[in-house]
C-alpha positions as CSV (number, residue, x, y, z in Angstrom):
1,M,19.1,21.5,-42.9
2,R,18.5,24.2,-45.4
3,I,22.0,24.0,-46.9
4,P,21.8,20.3,-48.0
5,A,18.4,21.0,-49.7
6,L,19.8,24.1,-51.5
7,A,22.8,22.1,-52.6
8,A,20.6,19.3,-54.0
9,A,18.5,21.9,-55.9
10,I,21.6,23.5,-57.4
11,V,23.0,20.1,-58.5
12,L,19.7,19.1,-60.0
13,A,19.3,22.4,-61.9
14,A,22.9,22.2,-63.2
15,S,22.5,18.6,-64.4
16,C,19.9,19.5,-67.1
17,P,20.3,23.1,-68.4
18,S,20.3,22.2,-72.0
19,I,16.9,20.6,-71.7
20,A,15.4,23.5,-69.8
21,F,16.9,26.3,-71.9
22,A,17.4,24.8,-75.4
23,R,16.8,26.9,-78.5
24,P,15.8,25.3,-81.8
25,A,18.8,24.8,-84.1
26,L,18.4,24.7,-87.9
27,L,19.4,21.2,-89.0
28,A,18.5,21.2,-92.7
29,A,17.0,23.5,-95.3
30,T,15.6,23.1,-98.8
31,P,16.9,25.0,-100.7
32,S,20.0,24.8,-98.6
33,A,22.5,27.6,-97.8
34,E,24.9,28.8,-100.5
35,T,23.4,26.5,-103.2
36,A,22.1,27.2,-106.7
37,V,18.7,25.6,-107.5
38,T,16.3,25.6,-110.4
39,K,12.9,27.2,-109.8
40,P,12.0,26.0,-106.3
41,T,8.2,25.7,-105.6
42,S,8.6,25.2,-101.8
43,I,10.9,26.0,-98.9
44,T,11.3,23.7,-95.9
45,L,13.4,24.3,-92.8
46,T,13.9,21.5,-90.3
47,F,14.9,22.2,-86.7
48,S,16.2,20.3,-83.7
49,E,12.9,20.5,-81.7
50,D,9.2,21.0,-82.2
51,L,8.3,24.6,-82.9
52,A,5.8,27.0,-81.4
53,A,3.9,27.9,-84.5
54,A,2.8,31.4,-83.3
55,V,6.3,32.7,-83.0
56,S,8.2,30.8,-85.7
57,G,8.5,31.8,-89.4
58,F,10.7,33.3,-92.0
59,D,11.0,36.2,-94.5
60,L,12.4,35.9,-98.0
61,V,14.1,38.7,-99.8
62,M,15.4,38.8,-103.4
63,T,18.8,40.5,-103.1
64,A,20.0,40.4,-106.7
65,M,18.5,40.0,-110.1
66,P,20.4,39.2,-113.4
67,G,20.9,42.3,-115.6
68,M,20.3,44.7,-112.8
69,A,23.5,46.0,-111.3
70,H,21.9,48.1,-108.5
71,H,19.0,45.9,-107.6
72,E,17.4,47.0,-104.3
73,P,16.4,44.2,-101.9
74,M,12.8,43.1,-102.6
75,P,10.9,41.3,-99.9
76,I,8.8,38.5,-101.3
77,K,5.2,39.1,-100.2
78,G,2.3,36.7,-100.0
79,I,4.0,33.7,-98.4
80,A,3.0,32.4,-95.0
81,P,5.3,29.6,-93.6
82,K,3.5,27.0,-91.5
83,A,5.1,25.3,-88.5
84,E,4.3,21.6,-88.0
85,G,6.4,19.7,-85.5
86,R,10.0,20.4,-86.3
87,K,9.4,21.9,-89.7
88,L,8.7,25.3,-91.2
89,T,7.3,24.9,-94.7
90,V,5.8,27.1,-97.4
91,A,4.4,26.1,-100.8
92,L,5.2,29.0,-103.1
93,P,2.4,30.3,-105.3
94,R,4.8,30.1,-108.3
95,P,8.4,29.1,-108.8
96,L,10.9,31.7,-107.7
97,P,12.4,33.7,-110.6
98,T,16.1,33.8,-111.3
99,G,18.1,35.7,-108.8
100,T,19.8,35.6,-105.4
101,Y,17.7,35.3,-102.2
102,R,18.3,35.8,-98.5
103,L,16.1,33.8,-96.1
104,D,15.8,35.3,-92.6
105,W,14.3,32.7,-90.1
106,H,13.1,32.9,-86.5
107,A,12.0,29.9,-84.4
108,A,11.0,29.1,-80.9
109,G,10.3,25.9,-79.1
110,A,7.8,25.1,-76.4
111,D,9.6,27.3,-73.9
112,R,9.4,30.3,-76.4
113,D,13.2,30.8,-76.3
114,R,13.8,32.3,-79.7
115,A,16.6,31.5,-82.1
116,E,17.2,33.2,-85.5
117,G,19.5,33.2,-88.4
118,S,19.7,33.7,-92.2
119,Y,21.3,32.2,-95.3
120,S,21.4,32.9,-99.0
121,F,20.7,30.8,-102.1
122,T,20.6,31.4,-105.8
123,V,17.9,30.5,-108.3
124,R,19.2,29.9,-111.8
């Protein structure tokens, strides 16, 4: 009697692993990866599922500046992305200056299973 119940439990668990163990996937970003934009005033990332606000966010780093050949990466301070539903958004206090940026994101859904990634964009 125990073997049929165990087999049923295994079949049930195997039938929906993507629901139980899904990680948020980045679906869209503004500015988007590998693009050149003009003076953005906000950044928005859209994910495949609702986010857990306490453990989702991103860091922005300026990696290159025109006229400075050996520019050290400079973290952009004073921004606090907010998670609402499937989106992480920040309104920048002022437009980003000309340069190249790397955005490092981390996001978790309701099950707190974390995903992370990064991409670059240029401000002209």
